[in-house]
Steps between C-alpha positions, in 0.01 A plus 500: 500500500785747441563661166824302459302178510284577198618403157349821368777697680786321330651623178287381207810411294622268779165319509488467118848344493422271794179386335687437173753284693228293667326443169832399339522210747134384506445528123843346428384194692152491352600558134768228510266217601442391144862385482422242770212331314679248287774423760229429763295287259812298406634458852173431694270339248229760560304546179527819296125559547526447875794740541337751264190489716703560813663801339160614375380495858795718578395747233156527658630520857745772398209710377248405773736573782589853389172677584493315832858604582421842362216547746726389784774739385239786477398444858814376684792604285685351207814384674324222697360366174836515329681315775243219523501473126879440501453226761221332299702520177811347658299225672311408181817475295684298764217255551458455125841328495346228709191459280444214260130523410265738327330576833828571665599753232153653510542566878863620484542681167129564437401621848787598727754634254235679288343661804845614607572662166157662509577669826805662341347586166361792303182577693680546835809672372349736253210581734712585800745719303238680301363665818822696544508624141319767300254373231743617230784288642307177557521357148878531474547367853283200408715446191819505715353250751379280211844515344636345818285192441622472143866538616429211740391282207812602306732405794317188631425310177862427388616442860218258565567310179869488575442344844239258368745379237790473748340387822136408429164664544485448878819692569381781270160517665661517843726777383217724386321430825788631704534802266140590574593572865706800384170686475465507878749774575376707206138461629602678820506832311123467461427458867198680640171597341508694184356850486414765246441471133138601478525875551358551150175334599200674652467465880196274455691261274798499733281384785352222289539146645631205312159338466352812340801535272465139380131544438567801276790329323314186397227720339742706304513381128852636455631294794326192362646555149843538656460172683387312191802630300738404785349148496647448153836632621509228767419231245780612273773532763415178691486292186834630382690484832368145571516343153739697280799293617316175408375647166856595409627150581231354272654717230837343559647789698691451829399589848773765493316677214184494707679650803669767288158582342347559843798712596467706184129549571595637839776720359281661236214545743726718713509742211134441415384566858700822534387627157137422566524659844634811327231490231230483769590858599428624149234280330177327593575182683214307338653580156839371618333179622315448170829533304683265737237225466475536123880477464501176695266343246730614216805357673342161562393480134859563401622232739270240355594579141879535530753208503586397855868589517672630810554842341134532393382392845721763661353768272150394599599493870624856476179615336284324759709647770420856400137436592539214756409672824488849352117478536535537877588871528205624286260253655594607854496866378145473373382343832667789683333755271161342547502455882805667646770318700337443842399149402718451197663191641159334532350624176803430294528167673156415375608594148795263544258228603337533161851481348568178684172332408631540148835377627341186647349418158816578312716278713251214526367494142853505365567168677164358397549594130846340496388179671191455279603652168876467510527873411459847650359646176145550612609681814714735286193573283296571810770734628479702176124536514501597866774764448298666215186488719687662786619781265144579405339481841742759644392768252166597671665542841452841667825574681344713775162535664373818670622450857215718631255268336679201657491665840127574457443133408676388814295741708 
């Protein structure tokens, strides 16, 4: 393979911008799905619990697919994974417009669309770009890529709601499916196998296979603490993105307020992601994570106490947006510090699997609570407790391990 065919030989800035563009599209689609919940329930007769379960399956699939796609990208190259992901995403969305049962939505939105968004998500994009960057530049680059996903939420949420209101949910779903195919030409920039990125590791560690690396990772307490904390992040985000629109309508606010709130979350998370990426170059990433999780608990408490007016909801949305996906750069950064970037797509993918197990519970239990109790209150309380627990469990993390010791363990 010639040098021109390796992603490592392309300008890092180009790859970071391309990755940000892909994440804009895939996360824009994924984070706007909550706007479809009530229109689908009303139009098809599928129960709220049934559709919540289908979207909860999607939360799990999005997490479970990322380490698998990451391993494929590590071995065969990221661009193949990105292209197939675009096809799966578009197919899932298009077929969902023909669905009229909980099973149909589980297969289309829960399986196909979610697997497609996973193939073009954080683990692949941050992993493949990090290999062409110095350790000092990775945190900011992850913040820039992450900001692309937040910008997608900002752009997609109001447009999706506008089309739903004017032409129905099926036309809107078909539109975002077509938009997903725009990732295909961008993915071509990542063609070929990635190289580089582990020059700071001992020769023994650089020669370590994936199986040995996984064996070391699952025995590392810091990696396990990081996964547990990220679990609570998934619960928080999935519950909000799936059920916040319905919760706001229960409070007498319109679907437009819900769409604007999701857009504001995306807008403020652009700033939050960039700021946290910058902070990661100067402060301990575990401390940044602890503050992010603790602030979430404080914001949710304020949301529960304050009167539910549009202006108050918009204030809360902005505050939530500052931390929304800002946990991703420091989380990926700690994984890179612990184990290097050779298998970052796989190892960070496993961390995202933990995130999405929490996401499955957040999306599903929100629907269950509403159907059985007529209120989301207990899920909000659980969100507060989990956020505080995540803040605490990040504190004992060691951000780096002696690479020579890791190499010796592999040997």
